VODRENGU-120327 format. One record per residue: residue in one letter; x, y, z of N, C-alpha, C in turn. Coordinates in steps of 0.001 Angstrom, whole numbers, plus 524288, in hexadecimal, padded with zeros to 5 digits. Last residue first. Example, Ala and Ser with C-alpha at 12.3 -4.5 7.8 and 13.67 -1.06 7.14 Angstrom:
2
S832327F73681BA8835667FBDC81BE4832648001E81EBE;A833867E9C681E788300C7EE6C81E78833907F31C81E78;
***
This chain:
88
EB07D6877F688740B03568783F88AD5AFE5087759887ED;QB139A8711E88586B0F13873A288308B0A8C87397886CD;PB20268737288AA9B1B378709388AEBB16C0873AD8888F;TB2B23874EC882B1B273D877BA885C6B223087495885EE;QB314286FAD87BA4B31B886E3A88121B2DB1870D888498;KB2F108746F87223B2E1686ECA872AFB2E1886D2587865;LB329487E788740BB2CF787D9587355B2B99877D0873E8;DB3D5E87CC787451B3AA687EB2878FCB34CC87DA5878A1;EB3EF1879E6869E3B40178762986E14B3D4F877C28731E;LB3C4E8835A864FBB393887E9D863F3B3A1887A858682D;LB4449889D9868C7B3ECC88AF586A00B3B5F886278692E;GB4D1B8850D86454B4C818855C869FEB46E78865F86B9E;TB4AF7886AF859A5B4B848815C85BAAB4ABE8814B8619D;VB4B1F891AA85950B464C88EDF85810B467E8894E85A30;IB55B98936885C03B5172895B385F1AB4C62892AB85E3A;KB5B2788E4C85418B5BC888C9F85985B574A88E9D85CEE;EB57BB8944484B7DB56C388E9D84BA6B572588C9885143;LB5BB689E1784DFCB560B89D5784DAAB549A8979184DF2;AB667989BF184D2CB643789D6D85235B5E4D89C9485239;EB6734899B88426BB68D2895D984654B665C896FB84BA9;PB63DB8A2FF83D7FB60DB89E1D83CDEB624089A0184109;TB642E8AE36845FBB66C38AA9484267B638A8A59A841F7;SB60068B45B84D81B5D8B8B49484864B60168B0EC84473;YB659E8B4C88567FB61268B13185662B5E408B13C85127;FB6D038BCC085455B6EA28B74B85505B6A1F8B37685458;GB6BDF8C74D853A1B69548C41384FA8B6AA88BE5285005;QB6F4D8CDDD85B43B73268CC538574AB70C58C8F3852FC;DB66A78CE81861B1B686B8D33E85EFEB6C2D8D1F085A8C;LB66CD8C43A8658AB62698C60F8625EB64018CAD385F29;RB70018C48586B5EB6FA88C10F866D0B6B228C2A086342;EB6CE48CB988731DB714B8CCDE86FB4B712A8C98C86AC0;RB64D78C5DB877DEB63B08CADF8754BB68088CC618717D;IB6AC18BD9C87BE4B66BC8BC90877F1B655E8C19087502;QB70E68C2EA88342B73618C00B87EEFB6F7A8BF1187A84;DB69188C69188A0EB6C618CA5088734B6F0C8C7BC88289;VB65948BD1088DF5B61F78C04F88AEAB650F8C44A887B5;RB6EA58BA1289381B6CAD8B6D588F30B69018B9FA88BAD;KB6F3B8C1DD89B2DB73908C13089775B71B08BE2E892A3;TB65FE8BFC88A095B66B68C4D989E04B6AF48C481899E0;QB684A8B5D88A482B63D68B6908A0FBB64698BBA989DF0;DB70B28B84D8AB0AB71728B4B18A6AEB6D1C8B54A8A2AD;AB6BBA8BECD8B235B70098C0E68AF0FB70FA8BD778AA4C;EB64B38B7B88B6B3B62B78BC488B3E0B66E98BE978B056;FB6BE68B0D38BB4BB68338AEF78B75CB663A8B3828B40F;LB70E48B7658C27CB73EA8B4E68BE4EB705D8B3038B9EA;TB68518B9E08C8F4B6B138BE038C61EB6E2D8BBC68C192;KB65FA8AFFD8CD16B620E8B2DA8CA0EB649D8B70D8C6B5;AB6F448ADF48D271B6DA78AA898CE26B69AE8AD418CAAC;EB6ED08B5F48D9F7B732A8B5BF8D641B71BE8B25F8D186;EB662D8B3348DFB1B65F98B8168DCB3B6A488B8208D899;SB63B58A56F8DE3BB661E8A9E68E0D1B65948AEB58DD58;LB57C389EBD8DD6CB5C738A0998DACDB5E978A5458DDC1;EB51B4893878E260B52BC899118E317B57D489A6E8E056;VB47A188A958E18DB4CB688C218DF85B4D45891F88E046;KB40F0880818E811B4191886168E73AB471E8871A8E555;DB371E8774C8EB33B3BF8878938E88BB3C4387E638E773;KB2D058765C8EEC2B3122877018F2A1B36528788E8F023;RB26BE8742A8E673B2626879488E8E1B2A7C87A5C8ECD1;AB28DC869E08E499B2ADD86DBA8E0E4B2A8F8732D8E32F;SB2352864F28EC44B2902864E68ECA5B2B65868E28E8F0;SB1936866B38E892B1ABE868F88ED95B20A3868EC8EE3C;SB19498613D8DF2BB188D866E38DF0EB1A23869578E43D;KB1ADB856F58E2ACB1EAE859698DF41B1E2085F518DF57;EB11C48555B8E884B16DD855028EB0BB1B0A857B68E7C5;AB0A33856588E0CBB0A3785A098E51EB0F79859FC8E7E9;AB0CBC84DB68DA9BB0CFF852F48D85CB0D368570B8DCAB;QB0AAB845768E162B10018465E8DF99B109E84BD38DD5C;SB01F8849778EBC8B02EE847228E6B1B088A848518E522;KB02AD846818F929B037084A4C8F4F8B042B847558EFDA;KAF8AD8406A90091AFDC3840308FE06AFE0D844828F9F2;GAEEA5840CE90425AF2D684129907F8AF84C840F99059F;RAEA2F839828F9A9AE8A983C428FE6BAED3783C2990247;LAEC05833BF8F101AEF6F838428F1D0AEE3483B338F6DA;PAE47282C0D8F01DAE9C982A5D8F151AED7A82EE98F261;NAD85582C308F52DADBDC82FBC8F273AE17D82E428F3D1;VACE4F8237E8F329AD2FD824758F63FAD69D827DE8F2FA;PAC06C823EF8F3A9AC54A824618F0B1AC9D7825928F464;LAB86D81A608F9D2ABAA781F9B8F9E6ABF9F81FBC8F695;MAAD22813818FC09AB198813DF8F878AB384819808F869;EAA94A80E249082CAA8E98125490452AADD981264900FB;GAAAF4806D690FD6AA71A805A190BDDAA677809D9907C4;NAB32080B2E91583AADF280A9F917D9AA9BD809DA913BA;IAB98280DC590A12AB9B080EBF90FB2AB41C80E8D911BC;EAC0CD809B18FF69ABBBD8094090202ABC7A80A05907DF;KAC70C8110B8F5B0AC77F80E228FA96AC23680E258FD4F;IACCA8811E48E981AC7C6812498EC6DAC85080ED88F13D;AAD635819A18E2F4AD4DD815038E607ACFCE816088E8FD;MAD7F481DBF8D64CAD60F81F218DB70AD46881A1F8DE33;
***
């Protein structure tokens, strides 16, 4: 903090007075960004998700995920996800 003397008195000078901080500038510019998906895109996404869930259910019914190879991949993937998740 800089100290400036005015009329014999010592007063603190605020270097941010009248200026936006970098964080404030970033947050205000982030608020301006907007993404809109068309109804067709939303429908395609939902259809793809439904198809994927149906495939997983079918594999569960067939016992696919009960094989040692599948379990190994599942556990490895979960561990990798846990390593990348920020700890609170």
